N, C-alpha and C positions, 0 to 999 in steps of 0.2 A: 791730306790735300785731295781736291777733286780733280778730274782729268783736265779740265779748262785751266785751272791755275798751273798745273804741271806743264800743260802745253806753252802756256805764255812765257814760261822760263826756258823753253828750248832757243838754241842758237841754229843757224843755218849756215852750212858751207857748200860751196859748189864742187862738184867732182866731175870736171869736163862739162858735158852738156846735162848733167844730172845735178840733184841737190840732194843732201842729207841733213835731217834734224837731229839735233842732240842736246842732252843736258851736260854741262861742264860745272862741277861743284867740287869746292874744297871748304871745309869748315875751319875756323881759327883754331879750334881745340886740336887739329891735326898735329900742330907744332912741327917739329923737325921731321917727323915721319912722312910729312907732306911732301918732302923733297925725294921720296923713294919713288919708284916707277909708278905712274898712275895705275888705276884699276878701270877696266873697260868691262861694262856688263852687257851681255847680248841677249835679247829676247828670241823667242821662237815664232812659230806659225800657230794660231792667228792673232797673235799678240803685238805689242808695241813695247816702247821703253817704260811705259807706265806700269807695266808688270812689276818692276823693281822698286816701286814707290817706298815700300816699307824697309827695304835693305838700304837704298840709297843714304839715309842719314848714318847708319852704322858705319858704312864704308868711308863716307865723306869725312866722318871724324877721325879717320887714320890717314886717308891719302886723297889726292886729287882723284875725282871719280867722274868718268865719262860714259854716257849711256845714250848710244845712237840709236834711232829708228832705222832697221835695215832698209836698203833701197826697195821701194814698192810697198813698204810697211809703214804703219803710223802716219806721221805727217812728214815723211821723207817723200821724193819724187813718186808720185803715182801714175805718171803718164804711161800710155800702152806702147812702149818703145824701146824696151831693153829686156836683157836676160836677168832673171832674178835667181838664178841658180846659187847654191852655197859656194860654189867655185867664184862665181862673179862677185859674190857679197864678200869673200875673203879678200879678194883683190881690192874691192872698194874700201875695206877696212884698213888695209895696208896702205893705200893711197891717201886715205883720210888721216891716219896717223902721221904720214909724211908731212901732210899740210899743217899738222898741229906742232910739228917739231919734236915728236915723240919717238925715240928710237925703240923702246919695248915697254911692255905694259903687262901687268898681271890681268888675265882673262878669265871672267867669271861668266859661265853661259849656260843656258837651257834649251832644250828642244832643238830646232835646226839651228839656234845660235851655237849650241855646242857643237854641231856639224861644222859650222864655220871656224869655231875656236880648234877644233882638231886639224883642220886644213892649216890654219895659221901655224900651229905647233909643230906640224910635219914638213910644211912647204915653204913657210916663212919662219924658220925657227929663232932667227935673231929678234923677232917681234915680241916673243912670249917669254917672259921671265918666271911666271906662276900660272898654274892651269887649274881651274876649279870647273867642273862640269857637272849638271844636274839633270837626271832624267833625259839624257841627250839622245839624238839620232846617232847611230853608229851601225857598222857593218851591214847587214841587210835588215835592220829592224824596222825600217820605214819605207815609203810612205804608208801611213795607216789607211785602212779603207775609206774612211770618211773624207780623207784629203785627195784621195784618188779620185773619188766621185766628184768633190767640190771643184777639182781643177779641170774638169771637162769643160771644152768650150760652150757647151749647151747650156752650163750653170750660168753663165754670164747672160746669154741671150734669152732664156726663157723663164727665168725667175726674178722678181724684183728685188731690189735692195733689202726692202723691209722683210720680206718673207724668207730671203737668204739668211740674213742676220738672225732673224727668230729662230730658224732651224738650227744655226750654228750655235747660237747660245745655249739651246736645249741640250744639243750633242755634247757640248764641253763640260756640262755639270757633272757628267762622269769622271772628268779629270780631276775633281776635287774629293777630299775624304768627306767633307760635309758641304751642303749646299752653300755657295758663296753669297755674300752680300749682293743683293740684285743691282746695287749702284755700282759696285765694282765690276761686276760682269758686263754691265752697260758701257762702262768705262774702257774695258779692254776692247771693245768692239766698235767703239765710237768713231774711229777714223775711217771705218768701212761702211757707213750707214748711207752714204750717197751712192749713186749709180757709178761715179767715177772710182770711189773707194771699193766698192763690191767687185767691179771689174779687175782692179789691181789685185784684190785678194784672190780673186780666181786665177790670175796670171801667176800669183805667187805660189798657189798651190800646184799649178801645171808645170812649175819648175823643179819640183820635188824629184830627185834622181838618186836612187839608191846607189848607182855605180860611183858616185862622188864621195861616198864613204868606204865602198868596198875597196876601192882603188887605192886608198891609203892605209888600209889594215895592216899590210906588211911594214909600212913605216912606224907605226905606233911604238915599237920597240926603241926607236931612235929619240924619242921625246926624253929629255934629259933635265927637264925643270921639275921642281916640287909640284906635284899633282894631288888634288883632291877630287874623288868622285862621290857626290852625294846623291842618293836615290830614294825616293819614296817607295816603299815595300809593296804598296798595293797599286801600283801604276797599271792602268787599263790600256794605256798607248804605247809604252815603251817597257816591256818586261825587265824586271830586275836582273835576270841572267845575263842581259846584255852589259849593265853596269858592273857585274863582277868580272865578265869576261875582259872588258876595257882596263879595269884596275888590274888584272892579271898581265895584260899586254904591255901596259905602259910601266917601265920600271920604277920601283919605289913608290908606286901610287898607292894613296890611302882610300880605301873603300868604306863608306859609312852609310848604312841602310837606316832608314828613318822610319819607325813604325807610326800608324795613323797618318799616313800620308800617301797621296796618289801621284798623279803627274805634276801638279802645280805644288811641288814641294815647298816652295818659298811662301806660299798662302796657307797651306795646311799646317806647317810648323815654322812659322815666321821667327820665333825666338831662338830655336835650335839652329836654324840655317843661319841666322844673324851670328850666333856665337861660334858656330864652326867656321864660318867665312872669315870672322874677325880674327880667330885664333890663327887661322892658316896665313892670312895677310901679314899679321904680326911676326909670325915665325919667318916669313920669307925677309922681312926687314931686318931681323936680327942675324940671319944667315949671310947677309950680303957683305 
């Protein structure tokens, strides 16, 4: 599926004076399992919901699958008028689930989406019935130098959208074990190719705040839902030692390192990630 087809399938909901775009999908093959808690897939920076395009069919075959673009990302609200921190993103996801009439969900997340998921699991624990994080930000593992530089206000004022996205695409290649398909990389950055999109992405980077993961570190042992930590072993952005530490601090968490994978583990090892996530979600249904 190309990104334009994906974007055409997105729905839009208002969150106060902002709006959020998302995919809502359940396949007929899900059967009775579709009545279990929905699954929410959360992306990171600088991506959007399209990151999960290959995993969505696998998950939707089991349960209702919801894939939002975080505020300021993708085709959600990009106006220059609000805080995009993971604290605010978690509050927005909480409110969005309320609007959809969803009490709890299984959360599958990557990068800063994982930071949002960890805040949900610790500060909004009733919202999370299962937790799976992949190469996520945690503790003081972030922001990486690239994003610190990108989030400086001068990045918006001094460099055009085309040059900004070109440089970002080049830098992102080190997040993959092998060079990604050029069309896929272009699709990941498609929402940010306008001046408005570029400015929004700069603001997203400016909102990255390590304090918002360090402040919940002492709460991680309170997470009492089934947890899976998947990690590409060769990640250049989020070192695997943080994944091991996270799995140690969260009671009964399972840690699965994946070889031949870097930061974008769902792209480097799509079949293995789909298998692990599907088994994890299935076990959650059986244990309810």
